[in-house]
C-alpha positions as CSV (number, residue, x, y, z in Angstrom):
1,M,-16.2,-6.0,2.9
2,G,-13.8,-8.3,1.5
3,F,-11.8,-10.7,3.8
4,T,-9.0,-9.4,2.9
5,F,-9.8,-5.7,4.4
6,V,-11.7,-7.7,7.3
7,F,-7.9,-9.3,7.6
8,L,-6.1,-5.8,7.8
9,L,-8.4,-4.1,10.3
10,L,-8.7,-6.5,12.9
11,P,-4.6,-6.1,13.6
12,L,-4.7,-3.0,13.2
13,L,-7.5,-2.2,15.7
14,L,-5.6,-5.0,18.2
15,L,-2.4,-2.9,17.4
16,I,-4.2,0.8,18.4
17,A,-6.0,-1.1,21.5
18,L,-2.3,-2.0,22.5
19,A,-0.8,1.0,22.1
20,L,-3.4,3.0,24.1
21,C,-2.0,0.0,27.3
22,A,1.5,1.0,26.3
23,G,0.9,4.6,26.4
24,S,-1.0,4.6,29.5
25,L,2.0,2.3,31.1
26,L,4.7,4.4,29.9
27,G,3.0,7.9,31.0
28,L,2.4,6.1,34.7
29,I,5.7,5.4,34.7
30,F,7.4,8.6,33.6
31,W,5.1,10.2,36.1
32,R,6.1,8.3,38.8
33,S,9.9,9.0,37.8
34,T,9.4,12.5,37.2
35,R,6.9,14.0,39.6
36,G,8.2,16.9,41.4
37,R,10.5,17.8,38.9
38,R,10.0,20.6,36.1
39,G,8.5,19.6,32.6
40,S,7.3,16.1,34.1
41,L,3.4,16.8,33.0
42,A,4.3,17.4,29.9
43,L,6.7,14.6,29.4
44,T,4.3,12.6,30.8
45,F,1.7,13.6,28.3
46,T,4.0,13.0,25.3
47,A,5.4,9.5,26.3
48,A,0.8,8.6,26.8
49,L,0.7,9.9,23.0
50,F,4.2,8.7,21.7
51,P,2.7,5.2,21.0
52,I,-0.8,6.4,19.4
53,V,1.6,8.0,17.2
54,A,3.8,5.4,16.2
55,I,1.3,3.2,15.1
56,L,-0.2,6.3,13.5
57,V,3.4,7.1,11.2
58,T,3.5,2.9,10.7
59,G,0.2,2.7,9.4
60,F,1.1,5.5,6.9
61,L,4.0,3.5,5.7
62,F,2.1,0.8,5.3
63,V,-0.6,2.0,2.6
64,S,1.5,5.0,1.6
65,S,2.4,2.9,-1.5
66,W,-1.4,2.4,-2.0
67,M,-2.2,6.1,-1.8
68,F,0.1,7.1,-3.6
69,T,-0.5,4.6,-7.0
70,E,-4.4,5.3,-6.9
71,G,-5.9,6.0,-10.2
72,Q,-2.4,5.5,-11.4
73,D,-1.6,3.3,-14.8
74,W,0.6,1.4,-12.7
75,E,-2.0,0.5,-9.6
76,R,-1.7,-2.1,-8.1
77,G,-4.6,-2.4,-6.3
78,S,-5.6,-2.5,-2.3
79,M,-7.0,-4.2,0.4
80,D,-9.2,-7.0,-1.3
81,T,-8.9,-5.9,-5.1
82,F,-5.3,-7.4,-7.0
83,K,-4.5,-5.8,-10.4
84,T,-2.6,-6.3,-12.7
85,P,-1.5,-3.3,-14.7
86,L,-2.1,-3.7,-19.0
87,G,-1.7,-0.3,-19.7
88,G,-4.1,2.6,-21.0
89,G,-5.8,2.6,-17.6
90,Y,-6.8,-1.5,-18.4
91,F,-6.6,-3.8,-15.6
92,A,-6.5,-7.6,-15.1
93,T,-8.5,-7.2,-11.1
94,S,-9.6,-9.9,-9.0
95,F,-10.7,-10.2,-5.9
96,D,-9.7,-11.7,-2.0
97,L,-6.6,-14.0,-3.5
98,V,-4.1,-12.3,-6.0
99,D,-3.9,-15.9,-7.9
100,A,-7.9,-15.6,-8.5
101,P,-9.8,-15.6,-11.8
102,A,-8.6,-12.4,-13.6
103,F,-11.5,-9.4,-15.4
104,L,-11.2,-7.1,-17.3
105,D,-11.3,-4.0,-15.4
106,P,-13.1,-1.6,-17.7
107,A,-14.8,-3.7,-19.6
108,P,-16.7,-0.9,-22.6
109,G,-19.9,-2.4,-23.6
110,A,-19.9,-5.3,-21.4
111,A,-22.8,-5.7,-18.6
112,T,-20.5,-7.7,-16.6
113,P,-16.7,-7.7,-16.5
114,P,-15.1,-10.6,-18.8
115,R,-12.8,-13.5,-17.2
116,I,-9.4,-13.2,-19.3
117,V,-7.9,-16.5,-20.2
118,A,-4.5,-16.0,-21.4
119,F,-2.5,-12.5,-21.7
120,G,0.2,-11.1,-24.1
121,C,2.4,-9.1,-25.3
122,W,4.7,-8.6,-28.6
123,H,6.3,-5.5,-29.2
124,R,5.1,-3.8,-25.9
125,Q,1.3,-4.1,-27.3
126,P,-0.1,-6.3,-24.5
127,F,-3.2,-8.6,-25.8
128,L,-5.6,-10.9,-24.2
129,R,-7.8,-13.8,-24.9
130,L,-10.9,-13.7,-23.0
131,H,-13.4,-16.0,-21.6
132,E,-16.9,-14.6,-23.1
133,H,-17.9,-11.3,-25.5
134,S,-15.2,-10.8,-28.3
135,P,-12.9,-13.7,-27.5
136,Y,-9.5,-11.7,-28.5
137,V,-8.6,-7.6,-26.9
138,Q,-5.5,-5.7,-27.8
139,V,-4.9,-3.0,-26.1
140,Q,-4.4,0.4,-27.6
141,V,-2.0,1.8,-24.8
142,T,-1.2,5.1,-26.2
143,R,-5.2,5.8,-27.6
144,R,-6.6,4.4,-24.2
145,Q,-8.4,2.3,-26.2
146,L,-9.9,-1.7,-27.0
147,L,-9.6,-3.4,-30.5
148,T,-11.7,-6.0,-30.2
149,F,-11.3,-9.2,-32.5
150,S,-13.0,-12.3,-33.4
151,S,-10.9,-14.2,-34.8
152,E,-7.0,-15.2,-33.7
153,A,-6.7,-14.0,-38.0
154,Q,-7.8,-10.2,-36.8
155,L,-5.5,-10.3,-34.2
156,R,-2.2,-11.6,-35.5
157,S,-2.9,-8.8,-38.8
158,S,-3.3,-5.9,-36.2
159,L,-0.1,-7.0,-33.7
160,A,1.8,-7.5,-37.2
161,L,2.9,-10.7,-36.5
162,P,5.2,-12.7,-38.9
163,N,4.4,-15.5,-40.8
164,G,4.7,-18.4,-38.9
165,Q,5.2,-16.5,-35.6
166,R,2.8,-18.0,-32.9
167,L,1.1,-16.2,-30.6
168,P,3.1,-15.6,-27.6
169,W,0.2,-16.6,-24.8
170,T,1.3,-16.4,-21.0
171,D,-0.8,-16.2,-17.3
172,R,-0.8,-13.2,-15.5
173,A,2.5,-14.0,-13.7
174,G,4.2,-14.6,-17.1
175,F,2.4,-11.0,-18.0
176,E,4.2,-8.9,-14.9
177,D,7.5,-9.8,-16.7
178,T,7.5,-8.9,-19.9
179,P,8.0,-5.2,-21.1
180,C,4.4,-4.9,-21.7
181,M,3.7,-4.6,-17.9
182,P,3.3,-0.7,-16.9
183,Q,5.9,0.5,-14.2
184,A,6.0,3.5,-11.8
185,P,8.3,5.9,-12.9
186,I,11.7,6.0,-11.2
187,G,11.2,9.8,-9.7
188,F,7.3,8.7,-8.8
189,K,10.0,5.3,-6.7
190,G,12.4,8.2,-5.4
191,V,9.6,10.4,-3.7
192,S,8.0,7.3,-2.0
193,F,11.1,6.6,-1.0
194,T,12.7,9.6,0.5
195,I,8.8,10.3,2.4
196,W,9.2,7.2,4.1
197,T,12.7,7.4,4.5
198,L,12.2,10.7,6.6
199,L,9.3,9.5,8.3
200,S,11.5,6.9,10.0
201,L,14.2,8.8,10.5
202,C,12.2,11.5,12.1
203,T,10.0,8.2,14.3
204,L,13.5,7.2,15.1
205,G,14.5,10.5,16.2
206,A,11.5,11.2,18.9
207,S,12.5,8.5,20.0
208,L,15.9,8.9,21.0
209,G,14.7,12.6,21.9
210,L,12.3,11.1,24.2
211,G,14.6,9.6,26.1
212,V,17.3,12.1,26.3
213,W,14.3,14.3,27.1
214,F,13.4,12.4,30.7
215,W,16.8,11.6,31.5
216,R,16.8,15.6,31.8
217,V,13.4,16.0,33.8
218,R,14.3,12.8,36.0
219,T,17.8,14.3,36.6
220,S,16.6,18.1,37.7
221,P,15.9,19.6,40.6
222,V,12.9,18.6,42.4
223,I,10.4,21.6,42.8
224,W,7.7,20.6,45.3
225,P,9.1,17.3,47.1
226,E,6.3,14.7,48.3
227,R,5.1,15.0,51.6
228,S,6.2,12.5,53.7
229,E,4.1,10.8,57.4
230,S,6.5,12.9,59.9
231,S,4.9,16.1,58.2
232,W,1.4,15.8,59.6
C-alpha cells in the first residue's frame, strides 16, 4: 500500500469516526428537543444518520473524477499512482510522488518498465527518449502502438522532421502543455460537472429540509407529556 493511499485513508477513517460522534450528538439533541411530539423518532433517526450520509457523498465527489476516468486515454491516475497520458493507451507513470521518475506503461517486450528521460511532441505526434532498451519511441495514437528506434536519425525520419529542425524535447510538465496531451471530451467534463453539482445541491437541500422538519416537529403539539414528580 502506497504512502499516498495511507495518507488518504487515515483522514477518511477519522472523518467517519467524527461523523459517528456528530450523528450521535445530533440525534440526542433532536430527541431531547422534540420528544413527545409526532414524528420525533423518525426525525431523530434521520438526524443521526445525516452526518454519515454527508461524509459518503463528499467522499464520492472526491473520488468520482478517478472512477469515471479509469481505463480512459486521459486517465491521470489515482491514490499512489500518477499518470501523464501519452495517447493510444500509453502513459508516463510514477509512484508516490508527482515529480518522481516516470516509466513507460505499458512497456511491450520489456521485463521492467523503462524510465522516460525526455518527452517530445511534433505535430500531435508524441515521442520519448528512454533510459534503456530501445532509446527512442514514437507513440502512434491512432494505431495504439509504439514504434521503436535505435537512433535519433530514424526517429527524425519517422516524424518527417525538416532538415535543420531540432527535436523539441521537453520534460514531463512541458509535455502536458503540448497538443499531444490527451484531454477528456467536453461532454464528459459536462456530465461530471452535472453529477457533482446535483449531488452538492441535494446535500444542501437535505440540510435545509432537515432544519425545516425539525422546526415543524418542534412546534407541533405534544402527544404524550412527560410525567412530573407530582404524578407519583
